Each structure stands twice: as structure tokens, then as C-alpha cells.
C-alpha positions, 0 to 999 in steps of 0.5 A, a space after each residue: 668045396 664044401 665036400 672038401 671040407 666035409 671030408 677034411 673034418 672027417 679026416 680029422 676025426 679019423 686022424 684024432 679018434 680020441 677027441 670029444 667030438 669024434 668019440 660021441 659020434 660027431 656028425 659033420 656039418 659042412 657049413 659049420 666045420 668051414 666057419 669054424 676053420 675060419 675063425 680058428 687061427 693056426 697056432 705058430 710053431 717055435 723053432 729052436 735053433 742053436 747059434 753058431 761059433 761067431 755069435 758066441 764070440 762077438 758076445 765074449 769080446 763085447 763082455 770083455 770090452 765093457 769089463 776093461 772099460 769099467 776097470 778104466 773108469 775105476 782107475 781114472 777115479 781112484 787117481 783123481 782122489 789121490 791127486 786132488 788136495 784134501 779139504 780138511 788138511 788145507 782147512 787144518 793148515 789154515 787153522 794151524 797157521 792162524 793159532 800160531 798168529 794168536 800171540 802176535 795178534 794179542 801182543 799188538 792188541 794189548 799194545 794198542 790198548 796201552 796206547 789208548 789208555 795213555 791218550 785217555 789219561 793225558 786227555 784227562 790230565 789236560 782237561 784237568 789243567 784247563 779246568 784249573 787254569 780257567 778257575 785261576 784266571 776267574 780267581 785272579 780276575 776277581 781279585 784284580 777287580 777287588 783291588 781296582 775296587 779298593 784303590 778307586 775307594 782309597 783314592 777317594 778317601 785320600 782326595 784324588 783327582 776327584 774333588 768331590 766330597 761325597 760319592 757312591 763307591 759300590 752296589 752289590 746285590 744278593 738274590 733271596 732264594 725262591 723270591 723276587 727279592 734282593 739284599 743290597 749293600 751301598 758303600 758311600 765315601 767322602 774325601 778325608 781333607 774334608 774331615 767332617 761329619 756328613 749326613 743325608 739320605 739316599 735313594 735306590 731307583 730301577 731302570 728296566 722294561 715292563 710290558 715292552 716299554 723302558 720304566 724306571 721304578 722309584 724307591 717306594 715302589 721297591 721297598 720291601 719294609 712298611 715305610 717308604 722312608 729314604 736311607 739315611 746316612 751319617 759318616 766321617 770317611 765311609 759307611 755301608 747301608 744295608 736293605 732289601 728290595 723287590 722286583 714288581 712282577 713282569 719287571 726286568 731291571 737293567 740298571 741301578 740308579 743311587 742318588 744321595 744328598 747331604 744336609 748341607 745341599 750336596 747332591 751326587 747320583 751314579 749308575 751301576 749295571 744290574 748284572 755287575 752288581 750281582 756279580 759283585 755280591 757272588 764275589 763277596 759271598 765267595 770271599 766270605 
């Protein structure tokens, strides 16, 4: 076998004398040559064969089908674009319709504003009329109260049903700003039938609450003057006594107690609400 391999190698050198091994006097080694032949794989041969007419026909048919399919896809895409409603056209149409409705909407808005203005004006007129009516009612009530006071005053003077000769007609108060002092006016009357001079003294006391208890403060604790003498009067028909009183700290008044006595021994006493006396004083000042 080795001889066969050596012969094959030698035959190779004889067949290819231009190789480097053969040109240099290569000496054949059967074992080495056999190893070389085992390691070196044979070089594959490429064979070029021409396709027949059937292969070319199938290739051209496939290309034609692909080309036709692409044309069909393009046609379908273009048809969808043509048939689809343009978005911009729809938006433009909506905007146009909205612009056409703007004048009507503006007119409605102006009408609503006009009605609102009329309603607000009517409300203002109604409020002004209500306030004026309330003011007139208050003025009429004050006038009625004043007329009633005058009526009682003249009834006492002419000697009506009340047969008392001496009486306390009214008490009015006016607060002194930023103090606890009050100016007062005390009106005394007597019956005209007596038609004689009446003289005597009057005192004012206050009934109220201090330190949670009901107390009565005499005139000497209320008088702001240096002395504590009683209020003196002397009149034939009526007389107004004026003075000032001061409230002690922590005292809340409720009623005014007025007492008057004549030199002849006649005595009268009458109570007035503190709030009514203040209101009467405010009404007198308003009338001035």
C-alpha cells in the first residue's frame, strides 16, 4: 500500500514537473506523503448549468403577479383617499356655520343683558322705595308719639280725667359723647284749674343692675354737680328742669324714678323706661 502511495506521489511529480518539490529533486517518503494526502481535502468543483425554458417562464410569471398586485394595492389606496370626506373641509364647514350663528348669539346675549339691567334697576328702585317708606313710617310714628305726648300734656293742663294738680309729664335723655354722663330734661305740669303758683323740689333716682344685683341709686350718687341739693321748681302751668347725671362704673340702668313734692305737702312719683327716655331725647334733637 505504501508502494502504491509512493507511486502516486511519484506519478504526481511526473505529471506536474513545475511544482517546487519536483523542481528541487523531491524525494518521496511514503509515510509522509500518505499523511499529507489524508489531511488535504479535495477541492470541490463548481458546475454551471443553464436553466431550461420552464424555469425562466415561472420566474417571469411570479414577477408579473407581484407587479399586478402592487398596482391593485395602489389603486385601492387612491380610491379610499378620494372617497374619504376631507377633515379640513368638515372643520371649515363647522367653522363657517359657527360664524353664521355669531350674530344671532350676540343678539340673544344683548337681549339677556338688557333684561338683566332692567331687573337690576327695578330692584334698586324697589329698595329705594322700601327704604323711603320705612323712613316715612318711622317719622309718622315719631309724630304720633309726639302728638300723644302733647295731647296728654294739654289734657293735664286743662284738668281732664286726672284730678292731680302736680304731675311729671316727660323725661328725656341725651348721651354726652365719650363719657358716662347724660343730659336730662324733666317736665312738670299742674292742673290749670288751680291757677296758682306751685313750688317744691324734685329728685331723680335710677333703678338698674350692678354686680348681678338689682339696685336703686339715689340722686346724690348720680349728680355731677358739687352739691347734692334737690332740683327746685316753681311754676303756675308747667316747667322744664334741666341737669346732668353720671352713671357709676359697672351700673346698667333700666328705669328712671322721678319724684316731686310741693311745699304744701303734695307729692307725686312716676317711673320711665331708660330706653324710652333716650329715644325721646333723640327725637327731640332730630326735630331741632
